[in-house]
Backbone as numpy.savetxt, mean C-alpha at the origin, in Angstrom:
# Nx Ny Nz CAx CAy CAz Cx Cy Cz
6.59 21.42 -14.78 5.38 22.17 -14.59 5.50 22.99 -13.31
5.01 24.18 -13.36 5.04 25.08 -12.21 4.03 24.61 -11.17
4.45 24.39 -9.91 3.51 23.94 -8.88 2.34 24.89 -8.68
2.52 26.17 -8.97 1.43 27.12 -8.82 0.34 26.90 -9.87
0.68 26.24 -10.97 -0.29 25.99 -12.03 -1.20 24.80 -11.72
-0.84 23.99 -10.72 -1.67 22.85 -10.36 -2.93 23.33 -9.64
-4.04 22.62 -9.84 -5.25 23.00 -9.11 -5.06 22.71 -7.61
-5.78 23.45 -6.77 -5.62 23.22 -5.34 -6.16 21.85 -4.93
-5.59 21.31 -3.87 -6.05 20.04 -3.34 -7.46 20.20 -2.78
-8.35 19.33 -3.18 -9.69 19.35 -2.60 -9.70 18.65 -1.25
-8.87 17.65 -1.13 -8.77 16.89 0.11 -7.30 16.84 0.54
-6.81 17.91 1.14 -5.38 17.94 1.49 -5.00 16.90 2.55
-5.95 16.37 3.26 -5.70 15.37 4.29 -5.55 13.96 3.72
-6.01 13.72 2.48 -6.06 12.36 1.94 -4.67 11.76 1.75
-3.79 12.45 1.07 -2.47 11.88 0.79 -1.67 11.62 2.06
-1.59 12.56 3.01 -0.86 12.24 4.25 -1.50 11.09 5.03
-2.81 10.99 5.00 -3.49 9.88 5.69 -3.14 8.55 5.04
-3.20 8.50 3.71 -2.85 7.26 3.01 -1.38 6.90 3.21
-0.51 7.91 3.22 0.92 7.65 3.44 1.15 7.08 4.84
0.48 7.64 5.85 0.62 7.13 7.21 0.06 5.71 7.32
-1.08 5.46 6.69 -1.66 4.13 6.69 -0.73 3.12 6.03
-0.13 3.49 4.92 0.81 2.60 4.23 2.05 2.34 5.08
2.51 3.35 5.81 3.63 3.16 6.72 3.31 2.17 7.83
2.12 2.29 8.41 1.69 1.36 9.45 1.55 -0.05 8.88
0.98 -0.16 7.67 0.84 -1.47 7.03 2.20 -2.10 6.76
3.16 -1.31 6.30 4.50 -1.84 6.03 5.15 -2.33 7.32
4.99 -1.60 8.39 5.54 -2.02 9.68 4.87 -3.30 10.16
3.54 -3.37 10.05 2.80 -4.58 10.42 3.27 -5.77 9.59
3.44 -5.55 8.31 3.87 -6.61 7.42 5.28 -7.08 7.76
6.16 -6.14 8.06 7.56 -6.49 8.35 7.68 -7.24 9.67
6.93 -6.83 10.68 7.07 -7.46 11.99 6.53 -8.88 12.03
5.63 -9.23 11.13 5.05 -10.57 11.17 5.53 -11.49 10.08
6.49 -11.06 9.30 6.92 -11.88 8.17 7.74 -13.09 8.63
7.65 -14.14 7.87 8.43 -15.35 8.15 9.78 -15.32 7.43
9.83 -14.63 6.30 11.04 -14.61 5.48 11.33 -13.16 5.07
12.37 -12.57 5.63 12.67 -11.16 5.38 13.10 -10.90 3.93
13.73 -11.87 3.30 14.13 -11.70 1.90 12.90 -11.61 0.99
11.91 -12.46 1.24 10.68 -12.40 0.47 9.96 -11.09 0.71
9.96 -10.63 1.97 9.33 -9.35 2.30 10.00 -8.22 1.51
11.32 -8.22 1.49 12.04 -7.17 0.77 11.74 -7.24 -0.73
11.66 -8.45 -1.27 11.35 -8.62 -2.69 9.96 -8.10 -3.01
9.01 -8.29 -2.10 7.64 -7.83 -2.31 7.50 -6.32 -2.10
8.17 -5.79 -1.08 7.86 -4.45 -0.61 8.79 -3.34 -1.11
10.05 -3.63 -1.29 11.00 -2.57 -1.63 10.70 -1.91 -2.98
10.40 -2.67 -4.05 10.10 -1.99 -5.32 8.88 -1.07 -5.24
7.81 -1.54 -4.61 6.63 -0.70 -4.50 6.87 0.47 -3.55
7.65 0.25 -2.52 8.01 1.35 -1.62 8.77 2.44 -2.37
9.65 2.04 -3.28 10.39 3.02 -4.07 9.45 3.79 -5.00
8.50 3.11 -5.61 7.53 3.78 -6.48 6.71 4.77 -5.67
6.28 4.37 -4.48 5.48 5.26 -3.64 6.29 6.47 -3.19
7.56 6.27 -2.95 8.43 7.39 -2.58 8.54 8.39 -3.74
8.66 7.89 -4.96 8.71 8.76 -6.13 7.40 9.53 -6.26
6.27 8.84 -6.06 4.97 9.53 -6.12 4.92 10.65 -5.09
5.41 10.38 -3.88 5.37 11.40 -2.82 6.28 12.57 -3.14
7.47 12.29 -3.65 8.41 13.37 -3.94 7.98 14.21 -5.14
7.34 13.61 -6.12 6.93 14.32 -7.33 5.54 14.95 -7.19
4.88 14.75 -6.09 3.51 15.20 -5.91 3.36 16.71 -6.05
4.35 17.46 -5.67 4.26 18.92 -5.78 4.28 19.38 -7.24
4.86 18.56 -8.12 5.00 18.95 -9.52 4.03 18.22 -10.45
3.60 17.04 -10.03 2.70 16.25 -10.87 1.75 15.50 -9.94
0.50 15.89 -9.93 -0.46 15.32 -9.00 -1.41 14.39 -9.74
-1.62 13.20 -9.17 -2.60 12.27 -9.69 -3.94 12.52 -9.01
-4.97 11.84 -9.47 -6.29 12.00 -8.86 -6.32 11.29 -7.51
-7.31 11.65 -6.71 -7.49 10.98 -5.42 -7.74 9.50 -5.61
-8.50 9.15 -6.62 -8.77 7.74 -6.89 -7.49 6.98 -7.21
-6.57 7.59 -7.91 -5.30 6.94 -8.22 -4.50 6.68 -6.95
-4.49 7.65 -6.03 -3.78 7.45 -4.77 -4.45 6.38 -3.91
-5.77 6.32 -3.92 -6.49 5.28 -3.18 -6.20 3.91 -3.78
-6.18 3.81 -5.10 -5.88 2.55 -5.76 -4.44 2.11 -5.45
-3.52 3.04 -5.42 -2.13 2.71 -5.08 -2.03 2.21 -3.64
-2.76 2.84 -2.73 -2.76 2.39 -1.33 -3.38 1.00 -1.22
-4.43 0.73 -1.99 -5.05 -0.60 -1.99 -4.05 -1.65 -2.50
-3.35 -1.33 -3.57 -2.33 -2.24 -4.10 -1.22 -2.46 -3.06
-0.87 -1.40 -2.34 0.14 -1.52 -1.30 -0.34 -2.46 -0.20
-1.62 -2.40 0.16 -2.18 -3.32 1.15 -2.03 -4.76 0.68
-2.34 -5.02 -0.57 -2.21 -6.37 -1.12 -0.75 -6.82 -1.08
0.17 -5.92 -1.40 1.60 -6.26 -1.34 2.04 -6.53 0.10
1.48 -5.79 1.05 1.80 -6.03 2.46 1.36 -7.42 2.89
0.18 -7.82 2.44 -0.28 -9.18 2.73 0.66 -10.21 2.10
1.08 -9.96 0.85 2.00 -10.86 0.18 3.36 -10.91 0.84
3.79 -9.79 1.43 5.07 -9.78 2.11 5.02 -10.47 3.47
3.88 -10.40 4.12 3.76 -11.00 5.46 3.49 -12.50 5.40
2.62 -12.91 4.50 2.21 -14.31 4.41 2.66 -14.91 3.08
2.78 -16.24 3.06 2.88 -16.92 1.78 1.46 -17.14 1.29
1.31 -17.59 0.06 -0.04 -17.79 -0.48 -0.83 -18.80 0.35
-0.16 -19.83 0.86 -0.86 -20.84 1.65 -1.23 -20.35 3.04
-0.61 -19.29 3.52 -0.82 -18.83 4.89 -1.80 -17.66 5.02
-2.26 -17.07 3.93 -3.14 -15.90 4.02 -4.42 -16.31 4.75
-4.76 -15.63 5.85 -5.88 -16.08 6.67 -7.26 -15.81 6.08
-7.40 -14.83 5.20 -8.74 -14.48 4.71 -9.46 -15.62 4.00
-8.86 -16.30 3.02 -9.62 -17.37 2.36 -10.01 -18.49 3.33
-9.14 -18.80 4.27 -9.43 -19.86 5.24 -10.64 -19.47 6.10
-10.68 -18.22 6.56 -11.80 -17.75 7.37 -13.09 -17.74 6.56
-13.01 -17.35 5.30 -14.19 -17.33 4.43 -14.69 -18.75 4.20
-13.78 -19.67 3.98 -14.19 -21.06 3.77 -14.85 -21.64 5.02
-14.33 -21.30 6.20 -14.95 -21.77 7.44 -16.34 -21.16 7.61
-16.48 -19.90 7.27 -17.76 -19.20 7.38 -18.80 -19.84 6.47
-18.38 -20.23 5.27 -19.29 -20.83 4.30 -19.38 -22.35 4.43
-18.68 -22.91 5.43 -18.67 -24.37 5.69 -18.21 -25.15 4.46
-17.12 -24.67 3.85 -16.51 -25.34 2.71 -15.25 -26.05 3.16
-14.80 -27.00 2.35 -13.56 -27.70 2.71 -12.39 -27.12 1.98
């Protein structure tokens, strides 16, 4: 598809912002991980998919909602790469807040 045939970006700042946020999240996830092999298993495949999305963006553009959903999924993968399921702090904090065991 000809890039000139694509509609103009309504929010040209959104994709670079999400890409920068995902880069910071990946760095945060990598620096705090306990097991680098698990981190690579969690993060490298999705990082490759995101790279393809970024490289193909000039020729095939998804909706803003699709890019936001992909960034949200990347956040979840960053949590999975940094922590094991037993170590994720959010459920523990929620349980303490609700006074559950």
